[in-house]
Gaussian input, Z-matrix of N, CA and C with variables (Angstrom, degrees):
# hf/3-21g

backbone

0 1
 N
 C     1     B1
 C     2     B2     1     A1
 N     3     B3     2     A2     1     D1
 C     4     B4     3     A3     2     D2
 C     5     B5     4     A4     3     D3
 N     6     B6     5     A5     4     D4
 C     7     B7     6     A6     5     D5
 C     8     B8     7     A7     6     D6
 N     9     B9     8     A8     7     D7
 C    10    B10     9     A9     8     D8
 C    11    B11    10    A10     9     D9
 N    12    B12    11    A11    10    D10
 C    13    B13    12    A12    11    D11
 C    14    B14    13    A13    12    D12
 N    15    B15    14    A14    13    D13
 C    16    B16    15    A15    14    D14
 C    17    B17    16    A16    15    D15
 N    18    B18    17    A17    16    D16
 C    19    B19    18    A18    17    D17
 C    20    B20    19    A19    18    D18
 N    21    B21    20    A20    19    D19
 C    22    B22    21    A21    20    D20
 C    23    B23    22    A22    21    D21
 N    24    B24    23    A23    22    D22
 C    25    B25    24    A24    23    D23
 C    26    B26    25    A25    24    D24
 N    27    B27    26    A26    25    D25
 C    28    B28    27    A27    26    D26
 C    29    B29    28    A28    27    D27
 N    30    B30    29    A29    28    D28
 C    31    B31    30    A30    29    D29
 C    32    B32    31    A31    30    D30
 N    33    B33    32    A32    31    D31
 C    34    B34    33    A33    32    D32
 C    35    B35    34    A34    33    D33
 N    36    B36    35    A35    34    D34
 C    37    B37    36    A36    35    D35
 C    38    B38    37    A37    36    D36
 N    39    B39    38    A38    37    D37
 C    40    B40    39    A39    38    D38
 C    41    B41    40    A40    39    D39
 N    42    B42    41    A41    40    D40
 C    43    B43    42    A42    41    D41
 C    44    B44    43    A43    42    D42
 N    45    B45    44    A44    43    D43
 C    46    B46    45    A45    44    D44
 C    47    B47    46    A46    45    D45
 N    48    B48    47    A47    46    D46
 C    49    B49    48    A48    47    D47
 C    50    B50    49    A49    48    D48
 N    51    B51    50    A50    49    D49
 C    52    B52    51    A51    50    D50
 C    53    B53    52    A52    51    D51
 N    54    B54    53    A53    52    D52
 C    55    B55    54    A54    53    D53
 C    56    B56    55    A55    54    D54
 N    57    B57    56    A56    55    D55
 C    58    B58    57    A57    56    D56
 C    59    B59    58    A58    57    D57
 N    60    B60    59    A59    58    D58
 C    61    B61    60    A60    59    D59
 C    62    B62    61    A61    60    D60
 N    63    B63    62    A62    61    D61
 C    64    B64    63    A63    62    D62
 C    65    B65    64    A64    63    D63
 N    66    B66    65    A65    64    D64
 C    67    B67    66    A66    65    D65
 C    68    B68    67    A67    66    D66
 N    69    B69    68    A68    67    D67
 C    70    B70    69    A69    68    D68
 C    71    B71    70    A70    69    D69
 N    72    B72    71    A71    70    D70
 C    73    B73    72    A72    71    D71
 C    74    B74    73    A73    72    D72
 N    75    B75    74    A74    73    D73
 C    76    B76    75    A75    74    D74
 C    77    B77    76    A76    75    D75
 N    78    B78    77    A77    76    D76
 C    79    B79    78    A78    77    D77
 C    80    B80    79    A79    78    D78
 N    81    B81    80    A80    79    D79
 C    82    B82    81    A81    80    D80
 C    83    B83    82    A82    81    D81
 N    84    B84    83    A83    82    D82
 C    85    B85    84    A84    83    D83
 C    86    B86    85    A85    84    D84
 N    87    B87    86    A86    85    D85
 C    88    B88    87    A87    86    D86
 C    89    B89    88    A88    87    D87
 N    90    B90    89    A89    88    D88
 C    91    B91    90    A90    89    D89
 C    92    B92    91    A91    90    D90
 N    93    B93    92    A92    91    D91
 C    94    B94    93    A93    92    D92
 C    95    B95    94    A94    93    D93
 N    96    B96    95    A95    94    D94
 C    97    B97    96    A96    95    D95
 C    98    B98    97    A97    96    D96
 N    99    B99    98    A98    97    D97
 C   100   B100    99    A99    98    D98
 C   101   B101   100   A100    99    D99
 N   102   B102   101   A101   100   D100
 C   103   B103   102   A102   101   D101
 C   104   B104   103   A103   102   D102
 N   105   B105   104   A104   103   D103
 C   106   B106   105   A105   104   D104
 C   107   B107   106   A106   105   D105
 N   108   B108   107   A107   106   D106
 C   109   B109   108   A108   107   D107
 C   110   B110   109   A109   108   D108
 N   111   B111   110   A110   109   D109
 C   112   B112   111   A111   110   D110
 C   113   B113   112   A112   111   D111
 N   114   B114   113   A113   112   D112
 C   115   B115   114   A114   113   D113
 C   116   B116   115   A115   114   D114
 N   117   B117   116   A116   115   D115
 C   118   B118   117   A117   116   D116
 C   119   B119   118   A118   117   D117
 N   120   B120   119   A119   118   D118
 C   121   B121   120   A120   119   D119
 C   122   B122   121   A121   120   D120
 N   123   B123   122   A122   121   D121
 C   124   B124   123   A123   122   D122
 C   125   B125   124   A124   123   D123
 N   126   B126   125   A125   124   D124
 C   127   B127   126   A126   125   D125
 C   128   B128   127   A127   126   D126
 N   129   B129   128   A128   127   D127
 C   130   B130   129   A129   128   D128
 C   131   B131   130   A130   129   D129
 N   132   B132   131   A131   130   D130
 C   133   B133   132   A132   131   D131
 C   134   B134   133   A133   132   D132
 N   135   B135   134   A134   133   D133
 C   136   B136   135   A135   134   D134
 C   137   B137   136   A136   135   D135
 N   138   B138   137   A137   136   D136
 C   139   B139   138   A138   137   D137
 C   140   B140   139   A139   138   D138
 N   141   B141   140   A140   139   D139
 C   142   B142   141   A141   140   D140
 C   143   B143   142   A142   141   D141
 N   144   B144   143   A143   142   D142
 C   145   B145   144   A144   143   D143
 C   146   B146   145   A145   144   D144
 N   147   B147   146   A146   145   D145
 C   148   B148   147   A147   146   D146
 C   149   B149   148   A148   147   D147
 N   150   B150   149   A149   148   D148
 C   151   B151   150   A150   149   D149
 C   152   B152   151   A151   150   D150
 N   153   B153   152   A152   151   D151
 C   154   B154   153   A153   152   D152
 C   155   B155   154   A154   153   D153
 N   156   B156   155   A155   154   D154
 C   157   B157   156   A156   155   D155
 C   158   B158   157   A157   156   D156
 N   159   B159   158   A158   157   D157
 C   160   B160   159   A159   158   D158
 C   161   B161   160   A160   159   D159
 N   162   B162   161   A161   160   D160
 C   163   B163   162   A162   161   D161
 C   164   B164   163   A163   162   D162
 N   165   B165   164   A164   163   D163
 C   166   B166   165   A165   164   D164
 C   167   B167   166   A166   165   D165
 N   168   B168   167   A167   166   D166
 C   169   B169   168   A168   167   D167
 C   170   B170   169   A169   168   D168
 N   171   B171   170   A170   169   D169
 C   172   B172   171   A171   170   D170
 C   173   B173   172   A172   171   D171
 N   174   B174   173   A173   172   D172
 C   175   B175   174   A174   173   D173
 C   176   B176   175   A175   174   D174
 N   177   B177   176   A176   175   D175
 C   178   B178   177   A177   176   D176
 C   179   B179   178   A178   177   D177
 N   180   B180   179   A179   178   D178
 C   181   B181   180   A180   179   D179
 C   182   B182   181   A181   180   D180
 N   183   B183   182   A182   181   D181
 C   184   B184   183   A183   182   D182
 C   185   B185   184   A184   183   D183
 N   186   B186   185   A185   184   D184
 C   187   B187   186   A186   185   D185
 C   188   B188   187   A187   186   D186
 N   189   B189   188   A188   187   D187
 C   190   B190   189   A189   188   D188
 C   191   B191   190   A190   189   D189
 N   192   B192   191   A191   190   D190
 C   193   B193   192   A192   191   D191
 C   194   B194   193   A193   192   D192
 N   195   B195   194   A194   193   D193
 C   196   B196   195   A195   194   D194
 C   197   B197   196   A196   195   D195
 N   198   B198   197   A197   196   D196
 C   199   B199   198   A198   197   D197
 C   200   B200   199   A199   198   D198
 N   201   B201   200   A200   199   D199
 C   202   B202   201   A201   200   D200
 C   203   B203   202   A202   201   D201
 N   204   B204   203   A203   202   D202
 C   205   B205   204   A204   203   D203
 C   206   B206   205   A205   204   D204
 N   207   B207   206   A206   205   D205
 C   208   B208   207   A207   206   D206
 C   209   B209   208   A208   207   D207
 N   210   B210   209   A209   208   D208
 C   211   B211   210   A210   209   D209
 C   212   B212   211   A211   210   D210
 N   213   B213   212   A212   211   D211
 C   214   B214   213   A213   212   D212
 C   215   B215   214   A214   213   D213
 N   216   B216   215   A215   214   D214
 C   217   B217   216   A216   215   D215
 C   218   B218   217   A217   216   D216
 N   219   B219   218   A218   217   D217
 C   220   B220   219   A219   218   D218
 C   221   B221   220   A220   219   D219
 N   222   B222   221   A221   220   D220
 C   223   B223   222   A222   221   D221
 C   224   B224   223   A223   222   D222
 N   225   B225   224   A224   223   D223
 C   226   B226   225   A225   224   D224
 C   227   B227   226   A226   225   D225
 N   228   B228   227   A227   226   D226
 C   229   B229   228   A228   227   D227
 C   230   B230   229   A229   228   D228
 N   231   B231   230   A230   229   D229
 C   232   B232   231   A231   230   D230
 C   233   B233   232   A232   231   D231
 N   234   B234   233   A233   232   D232
 C   235   B235   234   A234   233   D233
 C   236   B236   235   A235   234   D234
 N   237   B237   236   A236   235   D235
 C   238   B238   237   A237   236   D236
 C   239   B239   238   A238   237   D237
 N   240   B240   239   A239   238   D238
 C   241   B241   240   A240   239   D239
 C   242   B242   241   A241   240   D240
 N   243   B243   242   A242   241   D241
 C   244   B244   243   A243   242   D242
 C   245   B245   244   A244   243   D243
 N   246   B246   245   A245   244   D244
 C   247   B247   246   A246   245   D245
 C   248   B248   247   A247   246   D246
 N   249   B249   248   A248   247   D247
 C   250   B250   249   A249   248   D248
 C   251   B251   250   A250   249   D249
 N   252   B252   251   A251   250   D250
 C   253   B253   252   A252   251   D251
 C   254   B254   253   A253   252   D252
 N   255   B255   254   A254   253   D253
 C   256   B256   255   A255   254   D254
 C   257   B257   256   A256   255   D255
 N   258   B258   257   A257   256   D256
 C   259   B259   258   A258   257   D257
 C   260   B260   259   A259   258   D258
 N   261   B261   260   A260   259   D259
 C   262   B262   261   A261   260   D260
 C   263   B263   262   A262   261   D261
 N   264   B264   263   A263   262   D262
 C   265   B265   264   A264   263   D263
 C   266   B266   265   A265   264   D264
 N   267   B267   266   A266   265   D265
 C   268   B268   267   A267   266   D266
 C   269   B269   268   A268   267   D267
 N   270   B270   269   A269   268   D268
 C   271   B271   270   A270   269   D269
 C   272   B272   271   A271   270   D270
 N   273   B273   272   A272   271   D271
 C   274   B274   273   A273   272   D272
 C   275   B275   274   A274   273   D273
 N   276   B276   275   A275   274   D274
 C   277   B277   276   A276   275   D275
 C   278   B278   277   A277   276   D276

   B1=1.4666
   B2=1.5392
   B3=1.3027
   B4=1.4440
   B5=1.5339
   B6=1.3029
   B7=1.4614
   B8=1.5212
   B9=1.3193
   B10=1.4640
   B11=1.5200
   B12=1.3191
   B13=1.4580
   B14=1.5265
   B15=1.3157
   B16=1.4606
   B17=1.5326
   B18=1.3314
   B19=1.4610
   B20=1.5255
   B21=1.3524
   B22=1.4616
   B23=1.5269
   B24=1.3265
   B25=1.4651
   B26=1.5249
   B27=1.3562
   B28=1.4622
   B29=1.5143
   B30=1.3281
   B31=1.4610
   B32=1.5161
   B33=1.3133
   B34=1.4614
   B35=1.5189
   B36=1.3361
   B37=1.4631
   B38=1.5161
   B39=1.3097
   B40=1.4485
   B41=1.5156
   B42=1.2982
   B43=1.4544
   B44=1.5343
   B45=1.2919
   B46=1.4615
   B47=1.5260
   B48=1.3359
   B49=1.4491
   B50=1.5350
   B51=1.3277
   B52=1.4686
   B53=1.5333
   B54=1.3149
   B55=1.4541
   B56=1.5267
   B57=1.3166
   B58=1.4662
   B59=1.5237
   B60=1.3177
   B61=1.4672
   B62=1.5226
   B63=1.3486
   B64=1.4674
   B65=1.5386
   B66=1.3201
   B67=1.4638
   B68=1.5297
   B69=1.3274
   B70=1.4694
   B71=1.5053
   B72=1.3295
   B73=1.4668
   B74=1.5144
   B75=1.3283
   B76=1.4477
   B77=1.5315
   B78=1.3252
   B79=1.4563
   B80=1.5202
   B81=1.3254
   B82=1.4597
   B83=1.5077
   B84=1.3336
   B85=1.4417
   B86=1.5219
   B87=1.3075
   B88=1.4733
   B89=1.5268
   B90=1.2979
   B91=1.4444
   B92=1.5417
   B93=1.3398
   B94=1.4630
   B95=1.5201
   B96=1.3195
   B97=1.4688
   B98=1.5303
   B99=1.3354
   B100=1.4657
   B101=1.5260
   B102=1.3496
   B103=1.4510
   B104=1.5299
   B105=1.3282
   B106=1.4630
   B107=1.5260
   B108=1.3136
   B109=1.4676
   B110=1.5179
   B111=1.3313
   B112=1.4699
   B113=1.5223
   B114=1.3343
   B115=1.4736
   B116=1.5147
   B117=1.3223
   B118=1.4680
   B119=1.5242
   B120=1.3219
   B121=1.4688
   B122=1.5301
   B123=1.3325
   B124=1.4623
   B125=1.5236
   B126=1.3316
   B127=1.4802
   B128=1.5260
   B129=1.3289
   B130=1.4658
   B131=1.5110
   B132=1.3274
   B133=1.4623
   B134=1.5274
   B135=1.3214
   B136=1.4655
   B137=1.5209
   B138=1.3284
   B139=1.4678
   B140=1.5302
   B141=1.3194
   B142=1.4722
   B143=1.5373
   B144=1.3367
   B145=1.4656
   B146=1.5264
   B147=1.3282
   B148=1.4536
   B149=1.5269
   B150=1.3147
   B151=1.4645
   B152=1.5245
   B153=1.3298
   B154=1.4592
   B155=1.5336
   B156=1.3415
   B157=1.4545
   B158=1.5291
   B159=1.3262
   B160=1.4764
   B161=1.5224
   B162=1.3213
   B163=1.4612
   B164=1.5212
   B165=1.3352
   B166=1.4582
   B167=1.5186
   B168=1.3240
   B169=1.4502
   B170=1.5099
   B171=1.3340
   B172=1.4553
   B173=1.5260
   B174=1.3124
   B175=1.4666
   B176=1.5157
   B177=1.3040
   B178=1.4622
   B179=1.5103
   B180=1.3310
   B181=1.4542
   B182=1.5111
   B183=1.3174
   B184=1.4610
   B185=1.5277
   B186=1.3170
   B187=1.4519
   B188=1.5288
   B189=1.3128
   B190=1.4683
   B191=1.5151
   B192=1.3319
   B193=1.4544
   B194=1.5166
   B195=1.3173
   B196=1.4552
   B197=1.5182
   B198=1.3153
   B199=1.4642
   B200=1.5154
   B201=1.3322
   B202=1.4598
   B203=1.5249
   B204=1.3010
   B205=1.4571
   B206=1.5162
   B207=1.3012
   B208=1.4569
   B209=1.5244
   B210=1.3038
   B211=1.4550
   B212=1.5174
   B213=1.3080
   B214=1.4526
   B215=1.5205
   B216=1.3381
   B217=1.4581
   B218=1.5217
   B219=1.2964
   B220=1.4511
   B221=1.5259
   B222=1.3437
   B223=1.4530
   B224=1.5309
   B225=1.3406
   B226=1.4590
   B227=1.5233
   B228=1.3137
   B229=1.4543
   B230=1.5187
   B231=1.3334
   B232=1.4532
   B233=1.5152
   B234=1.3189
   B235=1.4544
   B236=1.5286
   B237=1.3350
   B238=1.4558
   B239=1.5203
   B240=1.3194
   B241=1.4696
   B242=1.5164
   B243=1.3365
   B244=1.4623
   B245=1.5111
   B246=1.3288
   B247=1.4515
   B248=1.5168
   B249=1.3321
   B250=1.4533
   B251=1.5235
   B252=1.3332
   B253=1.4590
   B254=1.5183
   B255=1.3261
   B256=1.4696
   B257=1.5116
   B258=1.3286
   B259=1.4625
   B260=1.5269
   B261=1.3248
   B262=1.4532
   B263=1.5254
   B264=1.3087
   B265=1.4603
   B266=1.5039
   B267=1.3353
   B268=1.4627
   B269=1.5299
   B270=1.3192
   B271=1.4652
   B272=1.5200
   B273=1.3236
   B274=1.4604
   B275=1.5030
   B276=1.3271
   B277=1.4683
   B278=1.4991
   A1=108.74
   A2=115.67
   A3=121.22
   A4=110.92
   A5=116.54
   A6=120.39
   A7=108.72
   A8=116.56
   A9=121.25
   A10=111.88
   A11=116.77
   A12=119.90
   A13=112.17
   A14=118.06
   A15=120.72
   A16=110.68
   A17=116.62
   A18=120.64
   A19=110.33
   A20=116.84
   A21=121.77
   A22=107.13
   A23=117.20
   A24=120.31
   A25=112.08
   A26=117.19
   A27=119.76
   A28=109.50
   A29=114.72
   A30=123.09
   A31=106.06
   A32=117.86
   A33=121.82
   A34=110.72
   A35=115.43
   A36=121.75
   A37=108.85
   A38=116.90
   A39=121.73
   A40=107.62
   A41=116.25
   A42=120.10
   A43=111.30
   A44=116.02
   A45=120.93
   A46=111.50
   A47=116.87
   A48=120.77
   A49=113.07
   A50=117.48
   A51=118.56
   A52=111.88
   A53=119.23
   A54=121.04
   A55=111.88
   A56=117.95
   A57=122.64
   A58=112.77
   A59=118.71
   A60=120.60
   A61=113.85
   A62=121.14
   A63=118.73
   A64=112.79
   A65=118.08
   A66=122.68
   A67=111.40
   A68=116.77
   A69=120.56
   A70=113.10
   A71=118.07
   A72=121.34
   A73=109.75
   A74=115.43
   A75=122.37
   A76=109.02
   A77=116.64
   A78=122.36
   A79=110.36
   A80=115.65
   A81=122.58
   A82=109.75
   A83=116.13
   A84=122.73
   A85=105.85
   A86=117.18
   A87=121.30
   A88=111.34
   A89=115.55
   A90=123.07
   A91=108.41
   A92=116.93
   A93=120.47
   A94=113.63
   A95=117.75
   A96=120.58
   A97=112.63
   A98=118.34
   A99=121.03
   A100=110.13
   A101=116.12
   A102=120.07
   A103=110.42
   A104=117.13
   A105=121.19
   A106=112.30
   A107=117.70
   A108=120.62
   A109=110.66
   A110=116.89
   A111=120.63
   A112=110.88
   A113=116.84
   A114=120.63
   A115=110.62
   A116=117.69
   A117=122.08
   A118=110.93
   A119=117.05
   A120=120.94
   A121=111.72
   A122=116.79
   A123=120.58
   A124=111.09
   A125=118.08
   A126=121.15
   A127=109.45
   A128=117.77
   A129=120.19
   A130=111.77
   A131=117.31
   A132=121.18
   A133=111.59
   A134=117.85
   A135=121.42
   A136=111.46
   A137=117.82
   A138=121.31
   A139=113.73
   A140=119.10
   A141=123.52
   A142=111.71
   A143=115.75
   A144=122.44
   A145=108.48
   A146=116.91
   A147=122.62
   A148=108.60
   A149=116.54
   A150=121.96
   A151=109.67
   A152=115.74
   A153=121.58
   A154=110.55
   A155=116.88
   A156=119.99
   A157=110.61
   A158=114.06
   A159=121.42
   A160=108.08
   A161=116.47
   A162=122.66
   A163=107.45
   A164=116.15
   A165=119.74
   A166=110.21
   A167=115.67
   A168=121.18
   A169=109.12
   A170=115.21
   A171=122.13
   A172=108.58
   A173=115.62
   A174=121.11
   A175=107.46
   A176=115.45
   A177=120.02
   A178=111.62
   A179=116.84
   A180=121.76
   A181=111.27
   A182=115.06
   A183=120.72
   A184=110.08
   A185=114.48
   A186=120.81
   A187=107.82
   A188=116.53
   A189=121.97
   A190=109.38
   A191=115.59
   A192=119.97
   A193=108.66
   A194=115.94
   A195=122.34
   A196=106.72
   A197=114.87
   A198=122.06
   A199=110.49
   A200=117.18
   A201=119.66
   A202=113.05
   A203=116.61
   A204=118.76
   A205=110.68
   A206=115.78
   A207=122.20
   A208=109.34
   A209=115.71
   A210=121.34
   A211=109.07
   A212=116.68
   A213=121.45
   A214=109.76
   A215=115.59
   A216=119.45
   A217=107.46
   A218=117.62
   A219=122.13
   A220=110.99
   A221=115.34
   A222=120.76
   A223=108.02
   A224=116.46
   A225=120.57
   A226=109.41
   A227=115.67
   A228=121.74
   A229=107.97
   A230=115.65
   A231=121.25
   A232=109.08
   A233=115.89
   A234=121.08
   A235=109.59
   A236=115.22
   A237=122.36
   A238=106.16
   A239=116.53
   A240=121.87
   A241=108.14
   A242=115.77
   A243=121.93
   A244=107.82
   A245=116.49
   A246=121.29
   A247=111.02
   A248=116.41
   A249=121.11
   A250=110.37
   A251=116.51
   A252=122.49
   A253=111.08
   A254=116.15
   A255=121.03
   A256=114.42
   A257=117.98
   A258=120.89
   A259=109.23
   A260=115.54
   A261=121.00
   A262=108.68
   A263=117.18
   A264=121.87
   A265=107.79
   A266=116.02
   A267=121.08
   A268=107.88
   A269=114.67
   A270=121.05
   A271=109.08
   A272=116.18
   A273=120.53
   A274=108.85
   A275=116.38
   A276=119.70
   A277=112.53
   D1=129.50
   D2=-179.27
   D3=-85.58
   D4=144.75
   D5=175.06
   D6=-84.30
   D7=169.77
   D8=-178.81
   D9=-60.72
   D10=-38.94
   D11=-178.68
   D12=-76.08
   D13=-18.98
   D14=173.75
   D15=-81.40
   D16=-29.20
   D17=179.04
   D18=-74.42
   D19=-49.10
   D20=179.58
   D21=-91.47
   D22=106.78
   D23=-179.08
   D24=-81.52
   D25=-41.69
   D26=-175.93
   D27=-158.06
   D28=151.74
   D29=172.86
   D30=-95.58
   D31=119.52
   D32=-173.87
   D33=-88.32
   D34=120.36
   D35=178.66
   D36=-123.57
   D37=94.54
   D38=173.46
   D39=-124.13
   D40=168.74
   D41=-179.72
   D42=-61.18
   D43=-37.91
   D44=179.79
   D45=-66.98
   D46=-43.51
   D47=-176.23
   D48=-76.25
   D49=-29.97
   D50=-178.51
   D51=-73.34
   D52=-13.38
   D53=175.35
   D54=-66.14
   D55=-21.85
   D56=-178.05
   D57=-90.78
   D58=-8.35
   D59=-176.66
   D60=-63.82
   D61=-37.32
   D62=175.80
   D63=-61.33
   D64=-21.81
   D65=177.88
   D66=-86.17
   D67=-2.69
   D68=-179.51
   D69=83.98
   D70=21.90
   D71=179.83
   D72=-110.68
   D73=132.17
   D74=-178.72
   D75=-129.61
   D76=145.76
   D77=-175.31
   D78=-110.02
   D79=137.78
   D80=-179.17
   D81=-133.45
   D82=146.13
   D83=168.69
   D84=-90.21
   D85=123.88
   D86=-173.31
   D87=-123.01
   D88=167.04
   D89=178.15
   D90=-65.59
   D91=139.72
   D92=-177.17
   D93=-62.61
   D94=-26.24
   D95=-177.09
   D96=-93.78
   D97=-1.45
   D98=-177.32
   D99=-78.78
   D100=141.91
   D101=176.22
   D102=-102.59
   D103=176.77
   D104=-173.39
   D105=-64.00
   D106=-36.63
   D107=-179.55
   D108=-66.48
   D109=-42.45
   D110=178.17
   D111=-64.93
   D112=-40.10
   D113=179.19
   D114=-64.26
   D115=-42.62
   D116=179.22
   D117=-60.84
   D118=-47.37
   D119=179.82
   D120=-64.22
   D121=-38.50
   D122=-178.84
   D123=-67.32
   D124=-43.19
   D125=179.62
   D126=-65.61
   D127=-42.46
   D128=178.73
   D129=-62.91
   D130=-37.61
   D131=-178.87
   D132=-73.11
   D133=-43.91
   D134=-175.60
   D135=-74.11
   D136=-47.21
   D137=-172.22
   D138=-100.17
   D139=-2.63
   D140=177.48
   D141=54.90
   D142=51.56
   D143=177.54
   D144=-130.89
   D145=168.23
   D146=176.95
   D147=-102.67
   D148=127.16
   D149=-176.27
   D150=-98.20
   D151=132.08
   D152=178.19
   D153=-86.39
   D154=-48.92
   D155=-179.48
   D156=-153.48
   D157=161.59
   D158=178.16
   D159=-132.80
   D160=127.86
   D161=172.38
   D162=-118.32
   D163=140.62
   D164=-178.52
   D165=-126.00
   D166=154.62
   D167=172.59
   D168=-151.25
   D169=150.15
   D170=-178.70
   D171=-108.27
   D172=124.74
   D173=174.80
   D174=-94.86
   D175=119.79
   D176=-178.41
   D177=-68.43
   D178=150.11
   D179=178.27
   D180=-69.24
   D181=156.25
   D182=-178.08
   D183=-98.95
   D184=152.92
   D185=174.83
   D186=-81.42
   D187=124.72
   D188=-178.50
   D189=-122.61
   D190=157.10
   D191=178.54
   D192=-130.53
   D193=131.95
   D194=173.15
   D195=-123.32
   D196=112.83
   D197=-172.90
   D198=55.51
   D199=-108.89
   D200=-175.12
   D201=-108.57
   D202=3.21
   D203=-177.55
   D204=-109.54
   D205=143.75
   D206=176.96
   D207=-103.94
   D208=148.50
   D209=177.64
   D210=-154.19
   D211=177.78
   D212=178.98
   D213=-126.17
   D214=144.28
   D215=170.62
   D216=-80.64
   D217=162.88
   D218=-174.84
   D219=-74.17
   D220=151.25
   D221=172.08
   D222=-71.01
   D223=146.09
   D224=177.76
   D225=-125.20
   D226=146.95
   D227=178.29
   D228=-112.97
   D229=131.71
   D230=-179.98
   D231=-122.26
   D232=151.92
   D233=-179.83
   D234=-126.85
   D235=136.83
   D236=172.81
   D237=-103.86
   D238=113.85
   D239=-176.65
   D240=-106.14
   D241=121.73
   D242=177.05
   D243=-99.87
   D244=127.09
   D245=-179.13
   D246=-93.11
   D247=158.03
   D248=177.13
   D249=-69.90
   D250=162.38
   D251=-179.46
   D252=-53.35
   D253=134.06
   D254=177.46
   D255=85.26
   D256=-8.08
   D257=179.64
   D258=-90.81
   D259=150.03
   D260=-176.34
   D261=-155.59
   D262=143.46
   D263=173.84
   D264=-100.85
   D265=120.63
   D266=179.36
   D267=-82.69
   D268=127.45
   D269=-177.96
   D270=-121.58
   D271=126.17
   D272=175.52
   D273=-80.30
   D274=125.67
   D275=-179.93
   D276=-106.63

């Protein structure tokens, strides 16, 4: 069983992702084996907010080359968490 901090790896803050924050949507890097229910419970436990919905997507790893050898970077799973009306995650910048 994964803990909340093992499910939520990182809170993603990029210029592209912060455009969605006024809509109540926040992006997280999550464990590849975590499902939407686990992600919802982990965000509610860590950030003390109410989650409306969770959408996930997997970004495939890229093919990389170092000298003469080819390899792949790891696949990553990201979650878009939509909060209920009036809820907000406070982020120290």
